N, C-alpha and C positions, 0 to 999 in steps of 0.2 A: 606863778604869775597871779596877781590879785587884781580884782576890779573894785575900786572904792572911790571915795570922793576925790575929785581932782584937786590936788594941792597946788597945781600950777595952771590955773584956768587960762591965763593969757599967753601960755608958752607954745600953743599950737601942737600939743601932744594928743595922743589918741585916748588918753585916760587909762591906758594899760600900764601897770607898774609891776616890776619884777622883784621887788624886795619890800620889806616892811617899812624901811625908812623912806621909801619913794625916791631913792637916789637913782635907781635904774628904771628908765621909763622909755616908752616907744614914742618917738617924735613923728610928726606928719609933714616933714619938710619935703619940698620937691627935689627930684634928682638933680645932680649937677648939670649945668647947661651943656657942657661938652658931651655928656652922656646922651642927652636928649637930641642934640644935633647929630650925633653918630647914629642914633636910632632912626631919625627921619631920613638921613642920607642913605642908610642901609635899605629902608623901605622903598625909597625912590629907585635905588639901584636894582632891587628885585623887580620892580614894575618895568623899568627900562629893559632889563635883561630878558624878561618874559616875552616882550614884544619884538625885541631886536634879534634874538637867537631862537633856534628851534627849541620848543619846550613842551609843556604838557598837552595832552590831547584836547581838542575842542570839537565836541559833537562828532566823534569818530575819527577825526583827522587831526594830527598834531599841528601846532602852530609852527609854520616854517620860518617865521621871522622876517622882519624887514630887510635884514642883511643878506638873505638867501645863502647863508653860510652852512657848510657841512664839513665834517671831518674828511670826507673823501675828496672834496674840492680842494681843501687845504693841502692834503697829501699830494694830489696831482700837481698843484702849483709848485710844491717843494721838489717833486721829482723833475718837473720841467726845468727848474732852476739848476738842479744838479746835472741834468743832461747837458744844458748849455755850458755849464762850467767844465764838464768833462770834454765836450767837443773843443772848447777853446784851449784847455790845459793839455790835452793829449792828441791834438789834431795831427801833429807831425808824425808821431809814432803810429797812429792809426793809419795814416796814409802809407807809411812805410810797410806795414803789415799787409795792406791791401795790394801793394805793388810788387812785393817780393814773393818769391816761391817759398813753399813750405820748408825746403831744405835750407834756404838762406836765412829764414827766420830762426830755425833751430840752432844754426851755427852762430847766430848773433846773440850774445848774452842778454843784452838789454831787451831786444825784441822777444826773445824766448821767455824771459822772466815776466814781461808785461802780458804776453799772451796767456801764460799759465795762470797768473794771478787774476786776470779778468775773465777767466773761463770757469773758475771754481763754482760760481753761482749758476752759470749756464749749465754746467754738468749736473749740479744738484737739481735744477728745475726740470731738465729734459732727459737726463740719462740715469740718474741714481735710482729711480723707481724700479728699473729692471736690473741695472748692473751694480747697484750698491753705491754708497756714498764715496767709497775709496776704490771703486772698480773691482771689488771682490766678488761680484756676481751674486744675485739673489737666486732662490730656488727656480730652476728651469731656464736660467739666463746665463750667457757666457761670462766668464771672468775676463776682465780687461787688464788686470795687473800682472798677468803671466805672459809667457812667450808662446802660448798655444793659440794659434789664430786659425779660424775657419777660412777667412778670405785674405789673410796676409796682414802682417804687422808693419809694413812700410807706410810712410806718411801718406802717399798717394792712395794706397789701398784703404787705409783708415778713413781718409777724406771721402773716398768713393762710397764706402759703407754708410757714412753719415748722410751724404748727399742723396744717393740713389736708393738707400735702403737695401735690405737683403731678405730673401725668402728661400730658406732651405727646402729641399725636397728629397725624400727618400721613398722609393716604392715599397709597398707592403707585400710580404710573402714573395720575395724574389724567386722566380722560377718554381713557384708552387712549393716552397719549403714547408714542411710539416711542423706541428707544434713540438714534437720530440726533437726534430732536427734543429729547430730554433733554440731549444734549451741547451742542446749539445754545443751549438755554435756560440751561444752566450757564455757558456763555461770556458770555452777555448779562448774567447776574446778577453775575458777577465784575467785569465792566467797569462796571456801574452802581455797584457798591460802591466803586470807585476815585474816584467823583465826577468832578470836572473833569479828572482825569488819565486817565480811562477813555475808551475809544473804543467805546461801545456801539452796536450795530447796531440801529437803530430798527425795521428790518423784523422783527427777532427778538422785538420787544415783543409782536407779535401772538400768539406762543405763550403769553406770560405772560397776556395778556388772554383768550385763547380756551380755554386748558386749565384754567380754573377757579382759577388762583392768586390772582386778585383777591378771591375770596370770603373768604379768611382774611388775606391780606397787604395788602389794600387797593390801589386803583389807584395810589396814590403809593408803594407798596412799603414803607410804614412799619410794617406789621404791626398787630396788634390785641392789646392786653394783656388784654382780657377773655377771649380765646381762647388766649392764650399763644403766638400766632404771631409769628415773629421779624421784626425789621426787616431787610429785604433790601437796603436802600439805603445802609447805613453801612459795609459792608465788615468787620463784626464777625461772626465765625462761631461758632455754637454747637458745631459739630464741626470744630474747626480741624485741618488736616492739611497735610503737606508737599505733597501733590498736592491742592490745594483743588478743582480742577475735578472730579477723580474722586470726591471726597467729596460734592460737590453732586449729581453725577449719581447716585450711590448713593442719596442721600436722595430724589431725584425718582422713581427707579424702585422703591425698596423702602420708602419712607416712614419714619415714626418710630413705634415701639411697635406695629407691625403683627404680629398673632398669626400664627404658622406661617410666617413669613418669616425664615429664618436670617440674611439680610443686612440686615434692618431695623435702624435705630439705636435703642438703648435710651435713654430719657430719663425717669427716674422720680426724684422727690424724695420721700423717706419722710415719713410723717405722724408728727411727734413729739408732737402734741397728743393722739393716740389711743394712746400707748404709756406705759410706766412709766419711760422712760429719763430724761426731764427733766420738771419740773413746770411749771405755768402761769407762775409767777413767773420761772423760768429762761428760759422762752420769751420773756417780756417783755424781759428783759435781752438775750437774743440778738438780738432784733429791733433793739434800739437799737445793739448792737455792729455788726451787719451794715450798718445804716443809715449809720454813721459811717465805714465803710471807705473811702468816697470817692465813691460814686455815689448815695447816698440823696437823695431829693427834699427840699430844705431845708424846715424848719418855720419859719413866720413867726408 
């Protein structure tokens, strides 16, 4: 670029030339009108937006805007519209579910499908933290996808568990069982759980019979669903652990839900029926959803 005598003084150029012949030069023409209009409109839009919507902080507090708009309020409005639509669209089927028994709903293909589909989010929000997204059970919590039930896998039993909650209880050191006896008993129970593949020591069964285990878990070790006592004969463990023997010994010595024992196992199912988290109709749907995960007692 060269700066020299302006060969085109009346052309409104800047006097900057880019070649020796002065053919390429920098003009000083104003931008096109459309460009300037767009610039002015954009500037005005920024000013309007700044004062109409929430924007930058002003002396420690952001400008909330003349519109009083927030993303949360917009979301709530959208959710309210969706709820209204759902109420109108599915009013009849919701009414049918509310009026019919659990068994009638399960035996009706349309009602059962609707209940299951509308319960997936309910289960995810309220149950999956303990029982897993698919009912597979997280560490320390029961599996809902098998047929091993503490309090029964019938529809009414599942509904009662969700509505009223459950709190298991097992005494610690039944009849003064010693540490050595607890270890022997744990070994016996593990072998029993293996079934035909196990090598249970029949002499150790005396501990099971004499230390009061049969009172809750029955002579056949199948447990008692009325009490919520586990089935000890199937090798399915409520508190599964890498060292299952140590886990069983801990339960024998420290029990379940024993007050003032820091080593006791906690086993509490919250009561959703006595809370405002979900309503009775949602509990009904959840019972059906849990029932169909894989282990519910079939309805005939």
